[in-house]
C-alpha positions as CSV (number, residue, x, y, z in Angstrom):
1,M,9.4,-4.8,1.8
2,R,7.7,-4.1,-1.5
3,P,9.1,-1.2,-3.6
4,L,7.5,2.3,-3.5
5,V,7.2,4.8,-6.3
6,V,7.0,8.4,-5.1
7,V,5.7,11.1,-7.4
8,G,5.7,14.8,-6.9
9,D,7.6,18.1,-6.5
10,T,11.0,18.0,-4.9
11,L,12.5,21.1,-3.1
12,L,15.7,21.7,-1.4
13,D,15.3,22.3,2.4
14,R,18.2,24.1,4.0
15,D,18.7,24.9,7.7
16,L,21.2,27.6,8.8
17,V,21.8,26.7,12.4
18,G,23.8,28.9,14.8
19,R,23.7,30.5,18.2
20,V,22.0,33.7,19.2
21,E,23.5,35.6,22.1
22,R,23.1,39.3,21.2
23,L,21.0,41.8,19.2
24,C,22.2,43.7,16.2
25,P,23.4,47.2,17.3
26,D,21.5,49.0,14.5
27,A,18.2,47.1,14.7
28,P,16.3,45.0,17.3
29,V,17.0,41.7,15.5
30,P,19.0,38.7,16.7
31,V,22.5,38.1,15.4
32,L,23.1,34.5,14.3
33,D,26.8,33.5,15.0
34,D,28.7,30.8,13.1
35,P,25.8,29.2,11.2
36,T,26.1,25.7,10.0
37,D,24.5,24.9,6.6
38,L,22.5,21.6,6.7
39,A,20.7,20.6,3.5
40,R,18.2,17.8,2.8
41,P,15.6,16.9,0.2
42,G,12.2,18.5,0.7
43,G,8.7,17.9,-0.6
44,A,8.4,14.6,-2.4
45,G,12.1,14.2,-2.0
46,L,11.7,14.1,1.8
47,A,9.0,11.4,1.5
48,A,11.2,9.4,-0.7
49,L,14.2,9.7,1.6
50,L,12.1,8.6,4.6
51,A,10.8,5.6,2.8
52,A,14.4,4.7,1.7
53,R,15.5,5.0,5.3
54,D,12.9,2.5,6.2
55,G,14.8,0.0,4.0
56,R,12.5,0.2,1.1
57,E,13.4,0.3,-2.6
58,V,12.3,3.8,-3.8
59,V,11.9,5.4,-7.2
60,L,11.3,9.2,-7.1
61,V,9.5,10.6,-10.2
62,T,10.1,14.4,-10.1
63,A,11.5,17.3,-12.1
64,L,14.8,18.8,-11.1
65,V,16.7,21.9,-12.4
66,R,20.3,21.5,-13.6
67,D,21.7,24.1,-11.3
68,A,24.0,23.9,-8.2
69,A,21.1,23.4,-5.8
70,G,19.6,20.7,-8.2
71,E,22.9,18.9,-8.3
72,E,23.0,19.0,-4.5
73,L,19.6,17.4,-4.4
74,R,20.7,14.7,-6.8
75,T,23.6,13.9,-4.6
76,L,21.5,13.8,-1.4
77,L,19.0,11.5,-3.0
78,D,21.6,9.2,-4.4
79,E,23.4,9.0,-1.0
80,A,20.0,8.0,0.5
81,G,19.6,5.2,-2.0
82,V,16.7,6.8,-3.9
83,Q,16.5,6.1,-7.6
84,L,15.6,9.1,-9.7
85,L,13.3,9.5,-12.7
86,D,13.9,13.1,-13.7
87,L,11.2,14.7,-15.9
88,G,13.2,17.9,-16.3
89,A,12.9,21.5,-15.3
90,E,14.5,24.9,-16.0
91,G,15.0,28.0,-14.0
92,S,16.3,27.7,-10.5
93,T,15.7,25.0,-7.8
94,V,13.1,26.0,-5.2
95,E,14.8,26.3,-1.8
96,K,13.2,26.8,1.6
97,V,15.8,28.2,4.0
98,R,15.2,28.2,7.7
99,V,17.4,30.3,10.0
100,R,17.4,28.5,13.4
101,S,18.9,28.7,16.8
102,G,18.2,26.7,20.0
103,G,15.9,24.3,18.2
104,R,13.6,27.1,16.9
105,S,13.1,28.8,13.6
106,L,13.8,32.6,13.6
107,L,13.1,33.2,9.9
108,R,12.3,31.4,6.7
109,L,13.5,32.5,3.2
110,D,12.0,31.0,0.0
111,R,13.9,31.4,-3.2
112,G,14.0,29.9,-6.7
113,A,11.4,29.3,-9.5
114,A,11.4,26.1,-11.5
115,H,9.5,25.6,-14.8
116,L,8.7,22.1,-15.9
117,T,10.0,21.2,-19.4
118,G,9.1,17.6,-19.8
119,D,6.5,14.9,-19.0
120,L,6.6,11.2,-18.4
121,D,7.9,9.3,-21.4
122,G,6.7,5.7,-21.1
123,E,5.3,3.9,-18.1
124,L,5.8,4.4,-14.4
125,P,8.0,1.8,-12.6
126,P,6.0,-1.0,-10.8
127,G,5.2,-0.6,-7.1
128,E,2.8,1.0,-4.7
129,T,2.5,4.7,-5.4
130,L,2.7,7.7,-3.1
131,V,1.9,11.1,-4.7
132,S,3.4,13.9,-2.7
133,D,2.0,17.1,-4.2
134,Y,3.6,20.4,-3.2
135,G,1.7,22.5,-5.8
136,R,4.6,23.0,-8.2
137,G,3.1,21.3,-11.2
138,V,4.4,17.8,-11.4
139,T,1.1,16.2,-10.6
140,S,-0.6,18.2,-13.4
141,L,1.5,16.7,-16.2
142,P,-0.9,15.1,-18.6
143,R,1.0,11.9,-19.5
144,L,2.0,11.4,-15.9
145,R,-1.6,11.7,-14.7
146,A,-2.7,9.2,-17.4
147,A,0.0,6.7,-16.2
148,L,-1.3,7.1,-12.6
149,A,-4.8,5.8,-13.6
150,G,-5.6,2.4,-12.2
151,R,-2.6,2.3,-9.8
152,R,-2.9,1.8,-6.0
153,I,-2.2,5.3,-4.8
154,V,-1.8,7.1,-1.5
155,W,-2.2,10.8,-2.4
156,D,-0.9,13.6,-0.1
157,P,-2.6,16.7,-1.6
158,H,-1.7,20.4,-1.6
159,P,-4.2,23.3,-1.7
160,R,-2.4,24.6,-4.9
161,G,-1.9,21.2,-6.4
162,A,-3.9,19.1,-8.8
163,C,-7.0,17.1,-7.6
164,P,-6.2,13.5,-6.8
165,T,-7.0,11.0,-9.5
166,T,-10.1,8.9,-9.1
167,G,-9.9,5.7,-7.2
168,C,-7.0,6.4,-4.8
169,V,-6.8,3.9,-1.9
170,L,-6.1,6.7,0.6
171,I,-5.9,10.5,0.5
172,T,-4.2,12.3,3.4
173,P,-4.9,16.0,3.7
174,N,-4.1,17.8,6.9
175,A,-6.8,19.7,8.8
176,A,-6.0,23.1,7.2
177,E,-5.9,21.6,3.7
178,A,-9.3,19.9,4.4
179,G,-10.7,23.2,5.7
180,A,-11.5,21.6,9.1
181,G,-11.1,23.1,12.6
182,S,-13.1,20.9,14.9
183,L,-13.3,17.1,15.0
184,A,-16.8,17.3,13.6
185,E,-15.7,19.5,10.7
186,A,-12.9,17.0,10.0
187,A,-15.3,14.1,9.8
188,Q,-17.7,16.0,7.6
189,R,-14.9,17.2,5.2
190,A,-13.4,13.8,5.0
191,A,-16.7,12.3,4.0
192,E,-17.2,15.1,1.4
193,L,-13.7,14.8,0.0
194,R,-14.0,11.0,-0.3
195,S,-17.1,11.4,-2.3
196,E,-15.7,14.3,-4.4
197,W,-12.5,12.5,-5.2
198,G,-13.9,9.0,-5.6
199,A,-11.4,7.7,-3.0
200,G,-11.5,4.5,-1.0
201,A,-10.6,6.4,2.2
202,V,-9.6,9.8,3.5
203,A,-7.5,10.4,6.5
204,V,-7.4,13.9,7.8
205,T,-4.2,14.4,9.9
206,L,-4.8,16.5,13.0
207,G,-1.3,17.2,14.2
208,A,-0.8,16.4,17.9
209,R,-4.3,14.9,18.0
210,G,-3.5,12.1,15.5
211,A,-5.7,11.4,12.5
212,L,-9.4,10.9,11.6
213,L,-10.2,8.2,9.0
214,V,-13.4,7.9,6.9
215,Q,-13.9,4.9,4.8
216,G,-17.2,3.3,3.7
217,D,-20.4,4.8,5.1
218,G,-19.7,4.0,8.8
219,T,-18.6,6.1,11.8
220,P,-15.3,7.9,11.4
221,S,-12.4,6.3,13.3
222,V,-10.0,8.5,15.3
223,Y,-6.4,7.4,15.9
224,P,-5.0,9.5,18.7
225,A,-1.3,10.4,18.7
226,P,0.8,9.6,21.8
227,A,1.8,12.7,23.7
228,V,5.4,13.5,22.7
229,P,7.6,16.7,22.9
230,C,7.4,18.6,19.6
231,A,9.8,21.5,19.0
232,D,9.7,21.1,15.2
233,P,6.8,19.4,13.3
234,C,8.5,20.0,9.9
235,G,8.2,16.8,7.8
236,A,5.6,15.1,10.0
237,G,3.1,15.0,7.1
238,D,5.7,13.4,4.8
239,R,6.5,10.8,7.5
240,F,2.8,10.0,7.9
241,A,2.2,9.6,4.2
242,A,5.4,7.6,3.5
243,T,4.6,5.2,6.4
244,A,1.0,4.7,5.3
245,A,2.0,4.0,1.7
246,G,4.7,1.6,2.8
247,L,2.4,-0.3,5.1
248,L,-0.3,-0.6,2.4
249,A,2.3,-1.8,0.0
250,D,3.2,-4.6,2.4
251,G,-0.5,-5.7,2.7
252,A,-1.8,-3.8,5.7
253,L,-5.4,-2.7,6.0
254,V,-6.1,1.0,5.6
255,S,-7.0,1.2,9.3
256,E,-3.7,-0.5,10.2
257,A,-1.8,1.8,7.8
258,V,-3.3,4.9,9.4
259,S,-2.6,3.7,12.9
260,G,1.0,2.9,12.1
261,A,1.4,6.2,10.3
262,V,0.2,8.2,13.4
263,A,2.7,6.3,15.6
264,A,5.5,6.9,13.1
265,A,4.8,10.6,12.8
266,A,4.7,11.0,16.5
267,A,8.0,9.3,16.9
268,F,9.4,11.4,14.1
269,V,8.6,14.7,15.8
270,A,9.7,13.4,19.1
271,E,13.2,12.7,17.6
272,G,13.4,16.3,16.3
273,G,11.5,16.2,13.0
274,A,13.2,16.9,9.7
275,A,15.9,18.9,11.3
276,A,17.2,15.8,13.0
277,L,17.6,13.8,9.8
278,D,21.3,14.8,9.6
279,A,21.8,13.0,13.0
280,P,23.7,9.7,12.7
281,T,21.7,6.5,13.1
282,T,24.6,4.6,14.8
283,H,24.7,4.5,18.5
284,D,28.3,5.1,19.6
285,G,27.8,8.4,21.4
286,V,30.6,10.2,19.8
287,D,28.6,10.8,16.5
288,V,25.6,12.1,18.4
289,V,27.8,14.5,20.4
290,A,29.5,15.7,17.2
291,H,26.2,16.4,15.5
292,T,24.8,18.3,18.5
293,R,27.9,20.4,18.6
294,A,27.8,21.1,14.9
295,T,24.3,22.5,15.4
296,R,25.5,24.6,18.4
297,G,23.5,22.4,20.9
298,T,24.2,21.5,24.5
299,V,25.4,18.0,25.2
300,V,24.2,16.4,28.4
301,A,25.5,13.1,29.9
302,T,24.4,11.0,32.8
303,G,25.4,7.6,34.0
304,G,24.7,4.5,36.0
305,C,24.0,0.7,36.0
306,F,20.2,1.0,35.1
307,D,19.6,-2.6,36.0
308,L,15.8,-3.0,36.2
309,L,14.8,0.4,34.9
310,H,12.2,2.0,37.2
311,A,10.3,5.3,37.7
312,G,13.2,6.9,39.6
313,H,15.6,6.3,36.6
314,V,13.1,7.6,34.1
315,A,12.5,10.8,36.1
316,V,16.2,11.6,36.3
317,L,16.7,10.8,32.6
318,E,13.8,13.1,31.6
319,Q,15.1,15.9,33.8
320,A,18.6,15.4,32.3
321,R,17.4,15.6,28.7
322,A,15.6,18.8,29.5
323,L,18.9,20.5,30.3
324,G,20.2,20.3,26.7
325,D,19.8,19.1,23.1
326,C,21.0,15.5,23.4
327,L,21.4,13.0,26.3
328,V,24.1,10.3,26.3
329,V,23.9,7.7,29.0
330,L,27.2,6.3,30.2
331,L,26.3,2.7,31.1
332,N,28.3,0.5,33.4
333,S,29.4,-2.8,31.7
334,D,28.5,-6.1,33.1
335,D,31.9,-6.5,34.7
336,S,31.7,-3.0,36.1
337,V,28.3,-3.7,37.7
338,R,29.6,-6.9,39.2
339,R,32.5,-5.1,40.8
340,L,30.2,-2.4,42.2
341,K,27.1,-4.5,43.1
342,G,28.4,-8.0,43.7
343,P,28.4,-11.3,41.8
344,S,24.6,-11.6,41.6
345,R,24.3,-8.4,39.5
346,P,23.5,-7.3,36.9
347,L,20.2,-9.0,36.3
348,Q,20.2,-7.9,32.7
349,A,23.2,-7.9,30.3
350,A,24.5,-4.6,29.1
351,A,23.1,-5.0,25.6
352,D,19.6,-5.5,27.0
353,R,20.0,-2.5,29.4
354,A,21.2,-0.3,26.6
355,R,18.3,-1.4,24.3
356,V,15.7,-0.5,27.0
357,L,17.3,2.9,27.5
358,L,17.4,3.6,23.8
359,A,13.7,2.9,23.6
360,L,13.0,6.0,25.8
361,G,12.3,9.1,23.9
362,C,14.6,11.2,26.3
363,V,17.7,9.1,25.6
364,D,19.6,9.9,22.4
365,D,22.5,7.4,22.8
366,V,24.2,5.0,25.2
367,V,27.9,4.4,25.7
368,V,29.0,1.3,27.7
369,F,32.2,1.8,29.8
370,D,34.1,-0.9,31.6
371,E,35.8,1.1,34.4
372,D,34.4,1.6,37.9
373,T,33.8,5.3,37.3
374,P,32.7,7.1,34.1
375,V,35.7,9.5,34.2
376,R,37.5,8.1,31.2
377,A,34.2,8.0,29.1
378,L,33.5,11.6,30.2
379,Q,37.0,12.7,29.0
380,E,36.2,11.1,25.6
381,L,32.8,12.6,25.2
382,R,33.5,16.0,26.9
383,P,29.8,16.8,27.6
384,D,28.7,20.3,28.5
385,V,26.6,19.0,31.4
386,W,27.0,16.0,33.7
387,A,23.7,15.3,35.5
388,K,23.7,13.0,38.5
389,G,20.5,11.8,40.2
390,G,20.4,11.6,44.0
391,D,20.7,13.6,47.2
392,Y,23.9,15.6,46.6
393,A,22.7,18.8,48.1
394,G,25.7,20.7,49.3
395,A,28.1,17.9,48.3
396,V,30.8,17.9,45.6
397,L,30.1,15.5,42.7
398,A,33.1,13.2,42.1
399,E,33.0,14.0,38.4
400,A,32.9,17.8,38.8
401,E,36.7,18.2,38.7
402,V,37.1,16.4,35.3
403,L,34.2,18.5,33.8
404,Q,36.0,21.7,34.8
405,R,38.8,20.8,32.4
406,W,36.8,21.8,29.4
407,G,34.3,24.2,31.0
408,G,31.6,21.7,31.6
409,Q,29.2,21.7,34.6
410,A,28.2,18.9,37.0
411,V,24.7,19.2,38.5
412,A,22.6,17.1,40.8
413,L,19.0,16.2,40.0
414,P,16.2,15.3,42.5
415,Y,15.5,11.6,42.8
416,L,12.1,10.0,43.4
417,E,12.1,8.7,47.0
418,G,11.5,5.0,47.5
419,R,12.5,3.8,44.1
420,S,15.5,1.6,43.7
421,T,16.6,-1.5,41.9
422,S,17.6,-3.1,45.2
423,L,14.1,-2.5,46.6
424,L,12.5,-4.0,43.5
425,I,14.7,-7.1,43.9
426,R,13.7,-7.5,47.6
427,E,10.0,-7.1,46.8
428,A,10.2,-9.6,44.0
429,S,12.0,-12.2,46.2
430,R,9.2,-12.0,48.7
431,A,6.5,-12.4,46.1
């Protein structure tokens, strides 16, 4: 991967995440109990963090204040592997604080006022450039703008920010920033902005509808987004811009970069958006559960062999995930499957079965267990809900007793009739 230089205003985004179970006695407002403070870089800092998480070498050119929040930002960026070129600012770091419960924002508080004190001294580092403008003044600095001239730039604009420099490879306003409501208006505004800004291409991002690209004088191209659940779109624009800039840096065509950016932004919001960035990237189950509990979420677990994944499996997994805030699948090991199903099974090794499960948007993690039952794995994970697919109406689930030890609940989920791995194997053998 080629390096990326990110230029723009960096903020501190902070989520106060707790649980709401009652209203305040002296006013009709919710009471947030036991909030957890989760901080991350915002603005251009978020775009830089996302690019660094892609495995890319990233230099962030921005202006930070030397206060407690600014030092917190420096630490977060350093931990993410982002190199910092600090132009300097005074005042107080701008913070955007969201008060959240149950995956939704109840309130946002904005505080801080930073004043730029410096400008670029020398040249920008080499690399493809992403300008992430949040309207706080960095992109208006004279020497910095002069240094941007002639570079290959993806510019993510802001209504209160500076106009993009002439000759950008791609400019990525969202529909509101472009002043477009309908698809026809987006096409018209993209063409107008491309001419006004002297850009090679303009991609208007359309949220859940994807993006519309205008380049040259031909018909606009639309790149629809896949349908995904979206509880929190925060950060989707930064994910789009960082992906597009990275793909262009690696030699992609503009159309390929926009298509890839749409897919990446959809996956980003499906995984929980910026609020999920604190979640661990390793897949050992325990970390996912710990993160969910830290944010007052509900942990759901289900289990099985999942040998030859089929529509019945997917239906149960989607229903199980809808019961909480994360879904951990307890997966029988190869030896466990052989003991349960016979020497001819499994058809796929545990590593392959786990990889297929993790590719589903509804599965947050997979834990492989070697016993005949998932009781020991359940005791380690201690989920709030154990969901089992099948016809258990009126019956007692075998795992219900162990769930009761920590106040968990075992539930049965409806199963699609006529779908089973055994049936698939028989049908394949007759083919």
